[in-house]
N, C-alpha and C positions, 0 to 999 in steps of 0.2 A: 505493497500499501504504500500510494506516493507522500510524503510529509505534507500535512495539511499548511494554511496559508496564516500568517499573522497578519490580526484583523486591528482594525483602531479600537475596538477591547480592551486589547491587551498592552495599547501605548497611552502612558500617562504622559501626557502634554504641555500639562497647568504651567505657565512659565517658561519653555521653552523654544527655542528656535524648530521651526518644524517646514522643513523643504517639502512641498506636495507639487509633486506631476502630476501636471493637468495637459488636458486636450484642449487646446485655444486656438488650435488650426481651422478658422471659422471661415466662412465665405463674407466678402466687405465689397461696400461700394463709396465711393467718393471717402473713404475713411469711416463708415458707419458701417456695420455689423449687420448684416442682413439675415441672418436665422442662429436666434442662439441657441437651440437646441442642445449643442457640447456642453455649453457653460451650464445649463438647467443640470445635466447629467450630476456635473462635478461640485453644484452647488451648497448640496448636504454636508459633502465632506467638509467645504471649509467654512461654514458657517459651526457645524458641531466642530470644529479644531479650533475654534476662533473664541463660541462659545465655553470651552473648557476651559479658556484661559492660554491659547496657545499662540504663537507668533507666526502667521502664515505667510511664509514665503513662497510665493506660486510662482514654479519651472515650466516654461512650454517653450515649444518650435512655431514658428509662422512660416508658411511659403516654402520656397529655397531659395534662400539669398547665394548668391555668387562671392565667393570671396569676401567677406567681412560684412558690416554693418551697412544697410540700404533704407533710405527714408521707407519707401514703399514697404521692406518688411518689417515695419516696426508694430511691438503688441502696443505701442501707446494708444492708439484707437482701444486696443480691446480692453484697456484698464475700465474705461467708463462704461464700458457694456457688462463686463464682468459687476462693478457697482450695483448698477442698475437690476441685474438679476438679484444679488444677495441682500439688494439694499441697506450698504452700510458701506461706508466709504473703503476706496482702494487704490494704494499708493503705486506711483511706478519709480522704478530706478532703469538711467539709462544702460545698465551692464548687467549682465549675470555674475560675474566675480568680479574681483579687486577692489580698490578702495570705493569706488561709485557703490555699490551693491554694501561694501561692507558699512558703510556711512548710514544710508539710508536701514539697515537694518539695525544698528544700534540705535538708530530715533524710534524706533519700534514700540508698541506699549503690549502689554498682554492682550490678546484679543484682536490685536491689527490686523489688517490684511495689505501684503504688499508681491505686485508683481514685477519681476525680473524683466529687463529688455531680453527681445528674442535669444535661446540659447544657442543656435544654428550660426548666429553671425562669430560664432567661433569654430573654426575648424576642429577642435577636438570631443568636440560636441558627437558628431556623426563618427569619428574616428573610435569613440569611446576611450580617448586618450588619457593614460591614468592622471598627467601633471591636471590637466583641465579638473577630473575627477577632484583629485586633492584640493584644487581651489574650491568648486564648489563644495567640499563636504565640513570647509572651515565654518562655513556659514551658516551650518545647522546644526541640531545635537541628533533630531531624529529626521527619518525619508520616509514619506508614505507617496506610493503609486496609485494614482487614480487615472490613469489614461490605457487603456485597455487597447485602444486603438492604435497606438505605438508601442505595444510589448512584444512585438516579432521581430520589432528592431531593436538589437543589442547597442546603444546610445549610453551616451555617459549618461544623461538622466534619466534614461528607463532601464539600464542595468548595473553601469558600473557603480552608482552611489552605493544601491541596496547591499554592495558587499564593503561598504567605507563607513556607515552608520546605521545604528537598529531600522528593521526596513517593514513597514506592513503595507497591506492592502489598502486603500480606500474605501470607502461605499459604494461607487459606481464600480471599482473593480471587482470588489467582494460579488456584488448583486451578477454580474456578469459571468463570475468562475463557477458562481452556482446554478445558474441558468445553463453555462455549456458542462456541468456535471450532469445534470439533470438530464441533456439532450442526448450524450453520447457515454458520458463517463460510467455511470449505471439506470440507464434510463428503464423507465417501465414499457415492457413489450406485448405486441408487435413494436416495432418501431418503422415510419415511414420516413424515409427522405425526398424532398422533392429535390432536381438539381434540373435547372433552366439555362436561359443562355442564348448568346450566338454559338460558340465553340467551345465544341470539346476539348481542342489543343490547349487552353489556359484551365481545363477542369479534369485533366487526367489523373493527377494525383489526388487529386478530391476524391474521383470516383474508385478509384484503387483502393483508397480506405474503405470508404464507405461502402462496396460491397460485403468487406468483412464484419459489419457494426448493424446493419438495417437489415429488415426481415423485407420491408420492401424501397424497391427505387425505383421512383416516376420520374422520368427523363421529358423535359421538355423544350421551348423555345427551338432557336436553329439548330441545337446539338440534337432533337430527337430526331432533324432529316439523317444526319451523318449513320445514324444507327436505324434507319430507316434503310437506307441503302446500302449498310452492311450488310441488311438481311434482304438484299436481293429485289428492295422495291425501286421502280424508277420516281424522283424526286422532282420532275420536272427543274424548272429555273431555280430551284429553292437554294440558299446558302447551305453548303453541305462540304464538310471537308472530307474530300472524297480520298486521298492520301493518306486519311485516317483507317482505313476500313480493316483492315485487318488488325489495327487497337485495339479498335471497337468490338471486333469477335474475338478479342482476348479478352477482356472485360466482361463480355457478354458471359465466356468462360467461369471464369472466377466467378462469377455470380452465383453459378450454375454450383459450382464445386462447393461453395459455400451457404449454399440454399435462400441467397436471396432471389428475390420475384423480381426481375424487370419489369416495368411497365411502360410500355410505348403507345402510341396513338393510334388508334382503329381506325378516324377519319380528320377530316383537319380542313380549316377553313383556308382556300385558295382563291387567289387574284393574278390578275397579269402585271400589276405593279403596285409596289409601296406608298401609299398615299391617303390621306383620310376619306372615308366615305365613299372609298372606290369600288365598283361591283366586286362583289366578292360571294363563292356558293361552296357548299362543305359537300367533298369527295370522302369519298374510302381511300382509304392510305394504298390501297393498290391499284387504284385508278385517276392518280394526277397527274393531268394535262400537262403534255412537253412543255406547252409554251408558259406556264403558270407556276407559282410559288407556294408553298405551304407558308402561310404567316401567323397562323392559329393553332392550337386541337378543335377539333369539332365536336358537338354536343355529345356525342357518346362514350368518345374520352371522357369529356370531364364527369359523365355520371361514371366511368369504371373509379376516376381518381375518388369524388366522392364516396364509395363506396369503401376502396382503399382507406381512407379515413377516418370514415365510420368504424371499420377493424385495429386500427390504431389506438395505441395509447399515448406514443409520444412522434411529433413531426417535428423534422428538421428541414429547413426551408432556404434553397439560395437561387434564385434565379426566375425570373418570371415564363409563362409558358409560350407567349406569343409575342406580336410588334404592339407590346401594352399599350406605348405613347401615340399609337395610332389609330384610333378607331375605324372600324368595328373589330381590331385584331386585339384590345383588350377585353373581349366577351369572357374567354376561358380563364385568364388569370383572375378577372374581379370575383366572379361566380367559386370557383376554388378559394379565395381566399378569403369571401364571406361565410361558407361552410367549413371552414377551419375555426374560424373567429364563432362561430356559433356552437362549435362542437368543444372550442374549449371556455366558453361561458355556461356548458351546460355540467362542464368537470368531467369532460368523455375526454380531452386531449389534451397534454402538454405540450404546445407550441412555441416552437424558438425558431426566428428567422434571424436572416441577416443580408449583408451585401448594397451595395447603393441602388440599384436596379429594383429588388424586393424592397427594399423601405419604400422606396418613392410609388412602387405599385398597392404596398397595403397603407399607407397614406389617401392614397388615390380612390381606392373601395371604401377609406374610410373605416379602419379594423385594426390598424396598430395598435390601440390602446388595448382591443381585445384581445390581444395574443399573451400568451405566459411572459416571453421576453421577446424584445426586439433588439437585435445589437446593431449598433449605429458604427462600429469596426470596422471596415471592409477588408482590407488585407489581413486585419491579425483574424478575423473571423474566419476567414478563406480557410488560412495556415494554421488555427489552431480544428476544421473541418478536415484538413488533409491529414491530419495525425501527428502532426510538428511541436517539438516544445515549443514553447515561446520565449525568446531570453529573459525577457521583462516579466514576466510570469514567476518563473526556474525559479528567476534570481530573489521573490518572496516566499519562499518555502521555509518553511520554521527549522533552522540549523539546530 
């Protein structure tokens, strides 16, 4: 059994300088934050530490600055957005280490919140350079990581610091790890996984891991076309990675060996081109016209997926079923999202979803709040689903 994680429950923060790694890589326009979701996720950790008398020193990256500080990638405007969300003042320091940071921290009272400048302005951040880690470690007494979305990177503030100071998982990180354990760690069975999206090539490791972990693997999106092609079906002008047919057949064979059922579409919504409200019609997957493309799964396939979910106790979802941004090819994704949400609300299903497109689809269907857990961590969520150890998570295990 892997060691559990230390959480804030075991942290004595009163009067301490707490280095809190958060994800503030938020979308901005003209210096204003346009979506505060990521700030809202970490707000409970910030306020809890402050309320317990800790000095909250926020560490975060922003954008991809090239070669040092630049105004466009400064976290300064984000400090105001954080203050807005947590309803208390947030001071800002123009550097993440050195005298500037030290002086700003020296001025803090218990319960104060300070945001340090973009850690990626220092090359040592992404290199996990021991010298930069040491500079950061001097600024704090404790380290708390609440940025699961950056946990797949072994950077100074996501991994290095955890070895230098007493390290704990923040509340958002704790919730994420609990949800992931619920989904694939020790899940209630049967487990269903929905894997959609455009390409098989980007999800080979994911599929390879899931066939050994789940009871039914439901394939949607453009990648389903490659599975259909590998099974000898004509897919017309559909998006299809024909060169991966052998790879797909080996995944199908591995699934059979692991007694994992693969559920593929039996019918599809097709059209001559992908544009809103184009003339579309439903065909059996054996009869896709040469000059048309599959852009969503059909109603019989939706029913088959809904029946599989009704039998499942756990669902992990990554990737939509069709070109959901373009109606009418959103129909299957919307219908299945609503079914999964209903089963979750009825207490029949534990549902965990993640990935940018998936979150966007669940928001569009207005059911994200009804899922057991929706992860906003793109790359980290995918790597975790692929069965990889995440450096930022491993560093938090109780030693």
